[in-house]
N, C-alpha and C positions, 0 to 999 in steps of 0.2 A: 551689509554695514560695517564700522568701523567699531571695534572695540578700545578701552582706555583700560589693559591688561600689568597687572604686578605680577611679576617673576619672581619667587623669591629662593635663593641660591643660585650660582653663576658657577657652576661645577658642569659637563658633558652637558648633561640633561638641559638645566638651566640656561646656561649661553646659549646654546644652538636654538632652543625653544621660541627664546626671548628675542632674537634676531631673527628667524624667519618667520613667526608672526608681524615684526613689525615691517620683514621685507614687502610682506600684501596689503599696506597700509593700516595696521592699528600702530596705536600709540604705547608704549610697553616703556613701564619703568623698573626696573631689575635691581634686585636688593641683594646684597651681601656686606657679612661683618669683615671683610679683612680690607682696609683701607688701600693698601698696596695695589690690589686686583680692581677695587673701584678706580683709582685712577688711571692705570693703563687701560679698563675696558673704557674709560670714558674719552680718552684718546685714539680710541677707534682700534686697539693692538689685542687680541687675540691672546687667554692666556694659556689656551692648549692649542694643540696642533690638531686643526681638523679641515680636510681640504675643501676648501673654497670658503672657508668661516672669515676670512679676513677681509675680501675681498664684498663680501653681504653686509658684515661688521662697520666698516669703514665706510660704507654708502647711508647709513641708516644713521650712525651717528651723527656722518657730515651733514645729513637730512634733517635729524633731530626727530625723528622716528624713535629712537630707543635713549636712554640716558640709564647711569648708573649711579646707585645714591647706598651709603649707608643708612637711610633714616626709612624703617617699617611704616613709620607712621604716615610717609609721604602715599606710599604703596595704596595702603590700607584707605585713606581718607580720598583719594581722588579716581583709584581705578574698580570697576564693576565686577571684573572677574579677578580672581588672584590666584596664581598656579604655586603651586610648594614642590619646589623641584631641590629636596634636601636629602641630604646623606644618610643610607639605611644601613651601618656595618652589621657585619654578624659581629656578635657575642661570644662568650668562650663557647657557647655547647652551639652555635649555629644560627639560633634564633636571631633575627633581625632585630635591629637596634631601634628603639621610633623615638628614643629622646627628643631629637631634633624635630620631626614632623610634631609631636606633642607641646612641646616648647613653644614651637612657633605658633600653634593652633592656640595653645591660651592665649599667646599676645594679640594675635589678632584680635580676637574678640575683646579685649579689656581696652583695644583701641579704638574697637568699635561702638561700645558702651560710654568710653573717656569724650569721645566726640560726639557723643549721639546719631551714630550716622541711621538714618532710617532707611535709608534706600538700598536696595537687596545686592548682598555680596554673592558673588560663587564661587567658592572655595573649592579650586581643584590639586585634588593630590595626584599628582605626576612620577611620584617618587614610588619606587617598588617596595609595597609593603605586603605585610600578611594576611589573608582573607580577614576580615570585621575589621581593619584599621580605618576605613571609610565610616564605617558606625563610632569607633572609639573618637575621631575627630568630630565629629558633629557632638557627642556626647559632650565632650570637651567644651564645646564652644558654646553648646544652651545651657552647660552651665553659670557660664560668665555672663553670656548676653540671651536671657534667654527671649526675650521680648523681640528682638531683631530678625530680620529677613537672611539666615545664613542659609544655603544648599550647599552642602558638601556631597562633591561627584571625585569616583574613582576615572582617570585618564592615564592608563599605564602608556609611554614609550615604547616603542619598537625600533627602536635607531639603532645603527650600526656604526660602530666607531669605524673611522675613516669615510662613510659614506653619510654619516649622520645629517648633513645640512640637505642632501638628495633625500634620503630618505623621510623627511621633515616635510618639502616641498612638497612629493611624490608619493605620499605613502600608501604601501598596498593596500592599508584598513585602517581604519581609524576604530577605537574600543570605549565607548563611554558608557561608564557605571553610574545610573542615574534611575529612580524611580518620579520623578519630578517632573510633571510638562516643562513647567518655567525652566528647569535649569536644562531639559532636553532640547528646546527646541533654539535657546542660547547657545550650546554646544553645539549643535550642528549647522547654525549660521555661521559660528565661529570656524569650522573648518569648511565651509563649501567652497573657498576659494583652492585649498590644497586637492579637492575630490573631483574637478572637472573631467579628468580624467575617465570617470568611471568607479574608480576603488569605492566602497561600500564604507558607511558608518553605521558600526553596529552598535546602538544603544541596547545594554543589559543592565541587568540589575547589577548593583554595585558588587556583590562577593562575587559573581560572577566575573564581574571584571578584572577582579585583582586575581582570582585562582588563572587565569586567562596570560597573564604576564608571566605569572613564574612555572604557568605550564607547557608553554612558547619557550621560554627560556632551556628548561628542562628536557623536554623533547630531543631539542637542537644539540644539547648536552650529551644527550644518549646516543643521537645517530654518529656524532664523534669517536665518542668511547666503543661503540659497537665496532669499528674500523680500526680502532687501535687494538680492541682485543683481537680481531682477527690477524691483523698483521704480525704478531706473532705466530699465529698457525701459520699463514703464509712463508713467514721466513723459514717455516719448519720442515716445510712440505715442499720448497722450491717454485711454491706459486709467486705471481707477482702483484702487490696490494692494486696499483695503480689499472691492469687489468682489469681486475676484480671489482673495481669502481665502476671504470666502462660500463662493464657487465651487466652491474646490479642499476647504475645509475640513471640509464636509459630507459629503464621500467617509471612510468608515468606515476605507479603506486610508489614510488621510493624517492626519485627525484635525485638530481646533479648533483644537489647544495650540499655543504657537510659532511661530504663523505671522503675527505681527504685525509687520511693517517699521518701521524706526526707527534708532534712530542705530547702531546695533550689542549686543551682549552683553558684559559687563562681572561684576564681582565677584570672589570668592573662589576661585571653581570652573571656572566655563568657560574663559577665557585660559589658566590656570597646567595645567589638564586637557588641553586643546587640544595645548599646547607639550608638553605630558610624554609624552601619545602619540605626536606625530608624532617625538619625539626618539627614542624606544624602538622604534618600527615604522622608521625609519632605520636604529639602530643593526644590527636585527636583517635588513636591506638587503631589507624589505618596505615602501617606503614607502606611506602611505595619502594617495592625491593630492587624494580628496575632501575631507580632513581639511585638509590644508595649504591649498587653494584656497578651506575655510570662515575660514580666518585672515586669509588675503589680504583677502574682500570684505569682513569685520568693520575691517579696518584702515580699508580703502576708504567705509567710508561713512560715519562721521566725518567724514572729510578730504572728500568730495564735500558735505556738509554746507555746511561752513563758506565751502570756496569758491563755492556758493550765495549765501551769506551775505555773503559779500565781495561777488561780484558785483552783488547790491542796491547796494552801495555806494561801487560803482566804485570798489572797493580802496584805499579812505580812510575806514577804521576810528578813524582816530588822532581822540582827543578823544569820540568817540563814547559815549553811554550804554546800554548793554544791562544789560536784566534778565534774571535766567536765576530760572525755577522749577525746583526740583528739584535736588538735586545728588550723595543718594546712587545707586547704581549701579541701583534697582529703587525699586519703592513698599514702606512698609510696612518698611521696616529702616533701619538709620544707616549702614550699611557704604559706605563709596566708595572701597574696593578697585577699579582698573581702572574707575573709572567714567566713562561714555562724556560726563559734563559735562566731568569734568576738560580733556579732549583739546579741545571749546569752548574752557573757558576758558583753557589756557595759548596757544591758536590768537589770539585777542582780545587777551587782554593783550601779545603778542608784535605787535600789531598798534596798539596804542597804544589800548585800548577800555577806556573803565570800566566796571568790573563791579559792580552791583548786587544780591547775588542771595539765594533764599530758599528753605529747606528747612525741612520741620517736626520732621525728627527729625537732619538730620545736621550740622547748621550747627558744633558745635562740634568734629568731627573732621576738620570744611573748614580751619577757625580754624586747627589745629595745622599745618598744610600752607601754606595761604598767607598766615596772619597778615593786615596791615592790606595786603596788596596788591589785595584785592578789599574791598565794603563790603558788611553782612549784613542784612536786611532780620528787622522782627519778624514781619510777615505777606506774604502774597502781595502786596497793594495796595499796602503801603508800597514794596517792589522796583522796581513800572513808575512809581514817579513820575519824570515829565521823562525819560521812557526815549525813545529813537529807537527802540528793537524790541526785543519780547519772545520771548527764546528759552525754549521747551520742552521739558527735556532727561527729565526724569522723571514718568511717567505716576501721580503723587498724587491720591488721587480728589479731594480736594480743588480739583484743579485742572478738574475736566472741567465745573462750571458755574457758572463766574465770572460775575462783574456785568460785563458788555461796555461798558455805557454807564459804568460808571467808569470801565473802562481807557482809552477815547478820551477823557475828560476829564482822568486825568492825565499821557496818554504825550504824547509829542510830535508823535506821530504813530499810528495806528491802522493796526499790522505787527506779524505776527507770526510766528516762524520755527516751526515745532512740530515736533520732532524726535518726537513719538508719537503722532502723526493722533488728537488728542482731540475733534476736532470736525468737523461736516460739513461740506463746501464751501459747501451752500446756507446752512448757518447763518451762518458768517461772510462770505456774499456778503449777508444779509438783515443783518447786523450794522455792517457797513459798514467790513471791516478788509480789509487786504490782506493775503493767507495763504498762506504757503509752507508745506508739510506733504512728507512721504515717500511717491514715487510716484502722485502725485496731479498736475493740474492746479493752478497758480495760481490765485489768485483777485484779480480788479484788479477790485475794485468802480468805479462810473463816476467818483465825485468824490474818489477817493483819489492825489494825487501823486505817483507814480512815481518824479521828478526822484532 
């Protein structure tokens, strides 16, 4: 059956969640506090770049299955399921800040009391939150509306930015945290249209569902940092991290995904979720030493890349022109939160280098942060004109097969620092580039001056 669903918050998770739920026939009311955002979304214009989202959003706005509002009351009074898709940013100590979640929980309960709502409401927490948050939300709401049928459920999301619509429509699994039979059956029915291909719906207790989200992100971060840690060793002994990746990734016990060495992980999830689970575990006097080491390695990886670049120029980067391809933390998104490219840019600016950057989607978000401190190119080739070095920070597809002859003719020297291992060593040798990558030997063609 179809449901009337309220989605509180229209960031990455909220907008994708609301749009995809509408796509399968539900009526969705999305609430946000930003009037400009609500106006854009009401016109069917996405406020984020996410592959395929524009078409799905436009269709569901046109067919009136989804609407956007500033009015929280509308969602609470008309929707039987209310999903909390709110930010939980890290505090100074790494602990997740639950202020938004707690505030909205209290407001929901007040509205239920104010309007004397007697029908059941299922409050679904999709925000990434520490263990015990479901109970915390339940306690807040019961204190304000003790006689109402309010069921609080944990339902963590596992969306990959750049593939979020695809992941929601065809999830690998759905996790629901509830011990209430009524909420369990409603949530199972809600997700049935998305699991027709056989993906499981797991129903756990609330705390297990909450930990599962943090554990998944922490484990994926461990895989990334393991390869990045190993990459330095490969460079020292003359091994190729790409060959090592193929060799171990073919083992089904390990798997091929998240084994790419690079500049480290970024984005809105891994950095804050790793910090949050570290803080939570330490608070329980059960420190997660592997996860803590993962965070250290991730920070070290970008720093090591920067030091290699500095060493190449004898620590004299002042006045050098550096082209950077890729600003988003990963391809197929405009999200620049915790982007490794920023670590590189900040270091180069501090060294006095001039930055000329290009990204297919993230330019507007980067301009809000750096303004005119860096230059922005309209194309990937505009960025490298008169550049002393090209730095590749994000593995967008359009960077994978460039016109190397055009690069050589427009750069002051054929020099690439590749933080994503886009090219083979043989290819770079044949194209006449000095090529520095991650976890592999440096290519020095005979005719390249390395002074």
